[in-house]
Structure formats: structure tokens, C-alpha cells
C-alpha positions in Angstrom: 21.7 -8.8 18.5 22.8 -5.2 18.5 22.0 -3.4 15.3 25.5 -2.0 15.3 27.0 -5.5 15.3 24.6 -7.0 12.7 26.1 -9.2 10.0 23.7 -9.4 7.1 24.6 -12.8 5.8 26.9 -14.7 3.6 27.4 -15.4 -0.1 27.0 -19.1 -1.0 28.6 -20.6 -4.1 26.0 -22.0 -6.5 26.5 -23.2 -10.0 28.3 -20.4 -11.9 27.0 -17.7 -9.4 26.9 -16.8 -5.7 23.6 -16.3 -3.9 23.2 -14.2 -0.7 22.0 -16.1 2.4 20.6 -13.6 5.0 21.0 -14.1 8.7 17.9 -15.2 10.6 16.1 -12.3 12.3 14.0 -14.1 15.0 16.1 -12.8 17.9 16.3 -9.9 20.4 17.4 -6.6 18.8 19.0 -3.8 20.7 21.0 -0.7 19.8 23.3 2.0 21.2 22.3 4.8 18.8 20.1 7.1 20.9 18.8 8.7 17.7 16.7 5.6 17.0 14.9 6.0 20.3 13.8 9.5 19.5 12.9 8.6 15.9 10.9 5.6 17.2 9.0 7.8 19.7 8.1 10.3 17.0 7.0 7.6 14.5 4.9 5.8 17.1 3.2 9.1 18.2 2.5 10.1 14.6 1.1 6.7 13.8 -1.2 6.7 16.9 -2.5 10.2 16.0 -3.2 9.0 12.5 -5.0 5.9 13.8 -7.1 8.1 16.0 -8.9 9.4 12.9 -10.2 5.9 12.3 -12.0 6.0 15.6 -13.3 9.6 15.4 -14.2 10.1 11.7 -17.9 9.1 11.1 -18.3 6.5 8.4 -14.5 6.1 8.1 -14.9 3.3 5.5 -16.2 5.9 3.0 -12.7 7.4 2.9 -10.5 4.4 3.4 -11.2 3.1 -0.1 -9.3 6.1 -1.6 -6.4 5.5 0.9 -6.2 1.9 -0.4 -6.4 3.0 -4.0 -3.5 5.5 -3.3 -1.3 2.8 -1.7 -2.1 0.3 -4.5 -1.4 2.7 -7.3 1.8 4.1 -5.8 3.2 0.7 -4.8 2.6 -0.5 -8.4 4.2 2.6 -9.8 7.4 1.8 -8.0 7.4 -1.4 -10.0 7.0 0.5 -13.3 3.2 0.9 -13.9 2.1 4.3 -15.3 -1.4 4.6 -13.9 -2.3 7.9 -12.2 -4.6 7.8 -9.2 -7.5 9.2 -11.2 -7.1 6.4 -13.7 -6.8 3.8 -11.0 -10.4 4.5 -9.8 -11.9 4.7 -13.3 -13.8 1.8 -14.9 -11.6 -0.1 -17.4 -13.4 1.2 -20.5 -12.5 4.8 -19.4 -8.8 4.0 -19.3 -6.6 4.4 -22.4 -6.0 0.9 -24.0 -2.3 1.2 -23.6 -2.7 1.6 -19.8 -5.2 -1.1 -19.1 -2.7 -3.7 -18.2 -1.2 -1.4 -15.6 -4.8 -0.5 -14.4 -5.4 -4.3 -13.9 -2.3 -4.6 -11.7 -3.6 -1.8 -9.5 -7.0 -3.4 -9.2 -5.4 -6.7 -8.3 -3.5 -5.0 -5.5 -6.6 -3.4 -4.2 -8.4 -6.7 -4.2 -5.4 -8.5 -2.7 -5.3 -5.9 0.2 -9.0 -6.2 0.9 -9.0 -10.0 0.9 -5.9 -10.1 3.1 -7.3 -7.6 5.6 -10.5 -9.7 5.8 -8.5 -12.9 6.2 -6.6 -11.4 9.1 -9.8 -11.6 11.1 -9.6 -15.4 10.8 -5.9 -16.4 10.5 -2.7 -14.8 11.7 -0.2 -12.9 9.5 1.7 -15.8 8.0 3.5 -17.1 4.9 0.2 -18.8 4.0 -1.6 -15.5 4.0 1.1 -13.9 1.9 0.9 -16.7 -0.6 -2.9 -16.3 -0.9 -2.4 -12.6 -1.3 0.2 -13.1 -4.0 -2.1 -15.4 -6.0 -4.7 -12.5 -6.2 -2.0 -9.9 -7.0 -0.6 -11.8 -10.0 -3.8 -13.1 -11.5 -4.1 -12.3 -15.3 -1.2 -9.7 -15.2 2.5 -9.6 -15.8 4.1 -12.5 -14.0 0.9 -14.7 -14.0 3.0 -17.6 -15.3 5.6 -17.2 -12.5 3.8 -19.6 -10.0 1.3 -17.2 -8.4 0.6 -18.0 -4.8 3.7 -20.2 -4.4 7.2 -19.6 -3.0 9.7 -20.0 -5.8 11.4 -23.3 -6.7 14.1 -21.7 -8.9 16.6 -19.0 -8.6 15.7 -15.4 -9.2 17.7 -12.2 -9.3 17.5 -8.4 -9.1 18.8 -6.1 -11.8 20.7 -7.2 -14.9 19.6 -9.5 -17.7 20.8 -12.8 -16.2 22.5 -14.3 -13.1 25.8 -13.5 -14.6 25.3 -9.7 -14.5 22.7 -9.5 -11.7 22.9 -6.6 -9.2 21.8 -8.9 -6.4 21.0 -12.6 -6.2 18.7 -13.6 -3.3 19.1 -16.9 -1.4 18.8 -20.2 -3.2 15.3 -21.5 -3.4 16.1 -24.5 -1.1 16.5 -22.0 1.7 13.2 -20.2 1.2 10.9 -22.2 3.5 13.3 -22.1 6.5 13.9 -18.3 6.0 10.2 -17.5 5.8 9.5 -19.8 8.8 12.1 -17.8 10.8 10.5 -14.5 9.6 7.0 -15.6 10.5 8.2 -16.6 14.0 9.7 -13.2 14.4 6.4 -11.5 13.7 4.7 -13.4 16.6 7.5 -14.1 19.1 6.3 -12.5 22.3 9.2 -13.9 24.2 11.5 -11.2 22.7 11.2 -7.5 23.5 11.4 -5.7 20.2 9.3 -2.6 19.5 6.8 -3.5 16.7 7.9 -0.7 14.4 11.5 -1.9 14.6 10.2 -5.5 14.0 8.4 -4.5 10.8 11.3 -2.4 9.6 13.6 -5.4 9.9 10.9 -7.7 8.5 10.5 -5.6 5.4 14.2 -5.7 4.7 14.3 -9.4 5.3 11.4 -10.2 3.1 12.8 -8.2 0.2 16.2 -9.9 0.7 14.6 -13.4 0.7 12.6 -12.5 -2.4 10.5 -15.6 -1.9 8.3 -15.2 -5.1 9.5 -15.2 -8.7 7.7 -11.9 -9.2 5.7 -9.3 -7.2 8.1 -9.3 -4.1 8.2 -5.5 -3.9 4.4 -5.1 -3.8 3.9 -8.0 -1.4 6.7 -6.7 0.8 5.2 -3.2 1.0 1.7 -4.7 1.6 3.2 -6.7 4.4 3.9 -3.4 6.3 0.2 -2.5 6.2 -0.9 -6.0 7.2 1.5 -6.1 10.1 0.4 -2.7 11.5 -3.2 -3.7 11.3 -2.5 -7.2 12.8 -0.6 -5.6 15.7 -3.3 -3.0 16.3 -1.3 0.0 15.3 -3.8 0.7 12.6 -7.6 0.0 12.8 -7.8 0.7 9.1 -5.2 0.7 6.3 -4.8 4.5 6.4 -1.0 4.7 6.1 0.2 4.7 2.4 3.9 4.2 3.0 4.6 3.5 -0.7 4.0 7.2 -1.4 7.2 8.0 0.6 9.1 5.1 -0.9 8.2 6.3 -4.4 9.2 9.9 -3.8 12.5 8.7 -2.3 12.9 5.7 -4.6 16.7 5.9 -4.9 17.2 6.3 -1.2 14.7 3.5 -0.5 16.6 1.0 -2.6 20.0 2.3 -1.4 19.0 1.8 2.2 18.0 -1.8 1.6 21.2 -2.4 -0.4 23.4 -0.9 2.4 22.2 -3.6 4.8 23.4 -6.4 2.5 26.5 -4.7 1.3 27.7 -3.0 4.5 25.7 -4.7 7.3 24.2 -1.2 8.0 20.9 -2.1 9.5 21.0 1.2 11.5 20.6 3.3 8.3 17.7 1.3 7.1 15.8 1.4 10.4 16.3 5.2 10.6 15.0 5.5 7.0 12.0 3.4 7.8 11.1 5.3 11.0 11.4 8.6 9.2 9.1 7.3 6.4 6.5 6.2 9.0 6.6 9.5 10.9 6.4 11.7 7.8 3.8 9.6 6.1 1.6 9.5 9.2 1.8 13.3 9.5 0.8 13.6 5.9 -2.1 11.2 6.4 -3.3 13.2 9.4 -3.3 16.3 7.2 -5.3 14.5 4.6 -8.0 13.4 7.1 -8.2 17.0 8.5 -8.8 18.2 4.9 -11.4 15.5 4.3 -13.3 16.6 7.4 -13.1 20.3 6.3 -14.4 19.4 2.9 -17.2 17.2 4.4 -18.3 19.9 6.8 -18.5 22.5 4.0 -20.4 20.1 1.7 -22.8 19.0 4.4 -23.9 22.6 4.6 -24.5 22.8 0.8 -26.4 19.5 0.8 -28.8 20.9 3.5 -29.9 23.5 0.8 -31.1 20.6 -1.4 -34.3 20.5 0.7 -36.3 17.3 0.1 -33.6 16.0 -2.3 -31.0 16.2 0.5 -31.3 12.5 1.4 -30.6 11.4 -2.2 -27.8 14.0 -2.4 -26.2 12.6 0.8 -26.3 9.2 -0.7 -24.6 10.5 -3.8 -21.9 12.1 -1.6 -21.3 8.8 0.0 -20.6 7.4 -3.5 -18.3 10.2 -4.4 -16.2 9.7 -1.3 -15.6 6.2 -2.4 -15.3 6.9 -6.1 -14.7 10.5 -7.0 -14.9 9.9 -10.7 -18.3 8.8 -12.0 -20.6 8.5 -15.1 -24.2 9.4 -15.1 -25.2 5.8 -15.7 -23.2 4.6 -12.7 -24.9 7.1 -10.5 -28.3 6.1 -11.6 -27.6 2.4 -11.1 -25.9 2.8 -7.8 -28.6 5.1 -6.3 -31.4 3.1 -7.9 -32.9 6.1 -9.6 -33.9 7.0 -13.2 -31.3 8.4 -15.5 -33.1 11.7 -15.6 -33.0 12.0 -11.8 -29.3 11.1 -11.8 -28.5 13.7 -14.5 -30.4 16.4 -12.7 -28.6 15.6 -9.5 -25.2 15.8 -11.3 -26.2 19.2 -12.7 -27.0 20.4 -9.2 -23.7 19.2 -8.0 -22.0 21.0 -10.9 -23.8 24.2 -10.0 -22.6 23.9 -6.4 -19.0 23.4 -7.6 -18.8 19.9 -6.2 -18.4 18.2 -9.6 -16.6 19.1 -12.7 -17.1 17.5 -16.2 -13.7 16.3 -17.4 -14.2 15.1 -21.0 -15.7 18.0 -22.8 -18.0 15.6 -24.6 -21.8 15.9 -25.2 -22.3 12.2 -24.5 -20.6 9.7 -22.3 -19.5 12.4 -20.0 -17.4 11.8 -16.9 -17.5 13.9 -13.8 -14.8 14.4 -11.1 -15.0 15.4 -7.5 -11.8 17.3 -8.0 -11.3 18.9 -4.6 -11.4 15.5 -2.9 -9.4 13.6 -5.5 -6.6 16.2 -5.3 -6.0 15.2 -1.7 -4.7 11.8 -3.0 -2.9 13.0 -6.0 0.1 14.7 -4.4 
């Protein structure tokens, strides 16, 4: 199938409405537009350079947790949550009561991503894995009554208050299993020569068009991108937070997906996706370079702590994972007395590493601001 000749699907008459039945994607894809070749090359190169940091950065897992929190928070924000990255890494009692439901959605996303990445070591990327991931994502949050972990058995829609005024109506639920089976085959079909970044671009569009769950399709569809890139060896660690690009270009993101269905314009979507990968990977590289610069500077400061340097290094390892902390958390995690923890925090304040953010005398919270800011923009 040439991208230029792609026919997105057909509308099927249902009871009092028409649903959209997308064309199967498990086939060879080619194109005439030479611009795609150069964009694909640039995106692949940038992604490879980003992935290289996962091999060369010591103790990379210390920093990956913040990448995951960034992706989880931003993907959830696209769906309407209001949590900021700083709030996303706080303990629930530190978050304003009116934001705790949003906070929980972000925590679910982080847990869903962690479990799915671990499961990829044992089972292939599949509808089964996505259903398991969806069950975690939707637990005890909005949509928890909409059959978490199961493909839908009723009609859903996008936009509008009902089927009658919906902006888009995905395929009838009787088609879901066959469409998802075709999509899963496409992920793993080695008999067709399709570059993997083109494959996941098409797959993300197809998943969002199928909309196989009653709720949570946007987040699962974006998580699918990360899982696919890890599964295919493009990423050793989930270091590409593509949702950041999608949120900053939210209108263009939705328009590009809609143009495929409305105008058969898969070319535009593929170009949008490749540009998103290239720019996000470049930004990710810059973040890692900044992390290494911060770490090098702080390693020098920690050496001045003398015999307390070992404990200070352990504290730094905590801060790279969780750059907003309370004194009680530090004491418990390091296994030291509250007095020792408080003194360590004071030393980090003097060195300009930590900053108190509440202004309180008690129950104070400290932020590793220079590091957190890398994930806030």
C-alpha cells in the first residue's frame, strides 16, 4: 500500500448512527514522497543518539524515573488532568485535595508503564499486554467502571454529548477483536519490510481510530509508542517522552489524526510523527547532557563532605529519583536518625543543592530545583 493511495476506511450504518471502520494495516507500506525518507533518517539518528545515553550514563535508572514521571504527567494532562510535574512526584498528602484525583491518575500511569515494561521481558507486545496495562491505568480513577482491562463491548464516541452529535464514532464493538488482531500482527510481521518508526506511526493512528477501550485510549495509545520502541530495541530505557510534544502541539496532533480519517492523508500524520520523534529525541539528549553536567558539579561538592560523603552520595541518589522530599522520608530511606537527616538537608541547603519550598517551620518540604527544572519545560 502506498501512503499516497491509502483509503482510511468506510462508514458503516448502525442503529441511528454511522461508525467508522478503518482499513487493516498489516500490509507492506511504501511511499513516493522523498521528504519522508529524510525525516525518517533524521528521526532514527536522533533516537539512536538518545538511546546511547542509556548505555553510557552511569546508574541510568536513577534518572529514568523522572523521565517516566514526565511522560505520565504530560500524557495525563492531554486528557485533562491539572497536575504539574512537581506535584506528580510528591506524596499524596502534600498535594492539594482538589488535585488528588488527578495525582492518582498520574501514579497509575507510572505503575502501568513500569509493569508493562517488566512484562515485555516475558511476553511480546500484544493486545493482552495492553489490556493488563489498561486495568492498572484505570484502577480507582475516572473510568474505573468502564470495564478496565477489557476491550469494549458497546459503542463509544469522541466529542459531543452523545452519538447523535459526536465528532467521531469509532468502529462497532463487534469489529474490535479482528481489528486489534490485525494491528498486533502488524507489530510483529517480519515478512513485510516496513521501517519500525513508520510502523509505530501507523500503529498509533490505527489504535486511536479503533479506540478499543471505553476510556483511557489516548493514554494507552501513547504508552504503546514507548512500549513498541523498547520492544523493538530502539530504546533500552523509556527515555523518550513524546507526550510532551503532543501536548505542546495538541491541536496539530488531533488535526493530524483526524486528517487521516477525513481525507485519507496518512502522509501528513507520518510526517508529523517523525518530526515529533526527532525533536523530542533532540530535547531528550539535551536533558541528559544537562543531567551529566549537574552530576559532575555536585560530585565535586559531595567530595567536600569528607567522611559524610558516602551518606551524601546516597542522598543524591534519592534526589535524582525523587527531587522533592521531606526530612522524615530522607531519614527513613537512608536508615538514619531524624537528626542526621536534618543536618544533611541543612548541608545541602548551604551548598545550594536544596531549597525549602513551603516557608513553614514544621513539615517542611525541600526541592532539588535545578534538576526538577529540567523536566518542567
